[in-house]
C-alpha positions in Angstrom: -30.8 -3.6 18.0 -28.6 -4.5 14.9 -26.8 -1.2 15.1 -25.8 -1.8 18.7 -24.5 -5.3 17.8 -22.5 -3.9 14.9 -21.1 -1.1 17.0 -20.1 -3.6 19.7 -18.4 -5.8 17.2 -16.3 -2.9 15.8 -15.4 -1.9 19.4 -14.3 -5.4 20.3 -12.2 -5.8 17.1 -10.4 -2.5 17.9 -9.8 -3.7 21.5 -8.2 -6.9 20.1 -5.9 -5.0 17.7 -2.6 -4.3 19.4 -2.1 -0.8 17.9 -5.8 0.1 18.2 -7.0 2.3 15.4 -3.6 3.8 14.6 -2.3 3.3 11.1 0.9 1.3 10.6 2.5 4.3 9.0 1.1 7.5 10.4 0.3 10.6 8.4 3.3 13.0 8.6 5.6 10.2 9.7 8.6 12.1 8.5 8.5 14.2 11.7 9.1 11.1 13.7 12.3 10.2 11.8 15.9 11.3 12.0 17.5 12.9 8.9 19.5 9.7 8.4 16.4 7.5 8.5 14.7 9.7 5.9 17.6 9.5 3.5 17.8 5.7 3.9 14.1 5.3 3.3 14.3 7.5 0.2 17.3 5.5 -1.2 15.6 2.1 -0.4 12.4 3.2 -2.1 14.4 3.7 -5.4 14.9 -0.1 -5.3 11.3 -1.0 -4.7 11.4 -1.2 -0.9 8.4 -0.1 1.2 8.0 1.4 4.6 6.2 -1.4 6.4 5.4 0.2 9.8 6.5 2.6 12.4 6.0 1.6 16.0 5.7 4.4 18.5 6.1 3.0 22.0 5.7 5.4 24.9 8.8 7.1 26.2 11.2 5.5 23.6 12.3 6.3 20.0 10.1 5.0 17.2 10.9 1.7 15.6 11.1 2.0 11.8 10.8 -1.2 9.7 11.0 -1.5 5.9 10.3 -4.5 3.7 12.6 -5.3 0.7 11.4 -5.2 -2.9 10.8 -9.0 -3.0 8.6 -8.8 0.1 10.8 -11.4 1.8 12.9 -9.7 4.4 12.1 -7.0 7.0 14.7 -4.4 7.9 15.0 -2.2 10.9 16.2 1.3 10.0 18.2 2.6 13.0 18.5 6.2 14.0 21.8 6.6 12.1 20.2 5.1 8.9 21.8 1.7 9.2 19.8 -1.4 8.1 19.6 -4.4 10.4 17.7 -7.7 9.6 14.4 -7.6 11.5 13.0 -11.1 12.1 10.7 -10.7 15.1 7.7 -8.7 14.1 5.9 -9.4 17.4 8.7 -7.9 19.5 8.5 -4.4 17.8 
């Protein structure tokens, strides 16, 4: 009986999670990015920035977001590698 309850709890928690069981940065994410985005991410990592998440909405381009080295500001990395302040995490 306990195994069924635990399995049900895991299932329900996955249902509540918006992205399901997908990781925030998928394995092999480089294939989702443009060349300009890859270069920008590499340059920003030299300054301590991290890739925060990549959203993969159906039928649209991925949304790539980094966080600066101070963990204060999120930045959207556009297809051409430009950085734009990203304030609305829920909209991505």
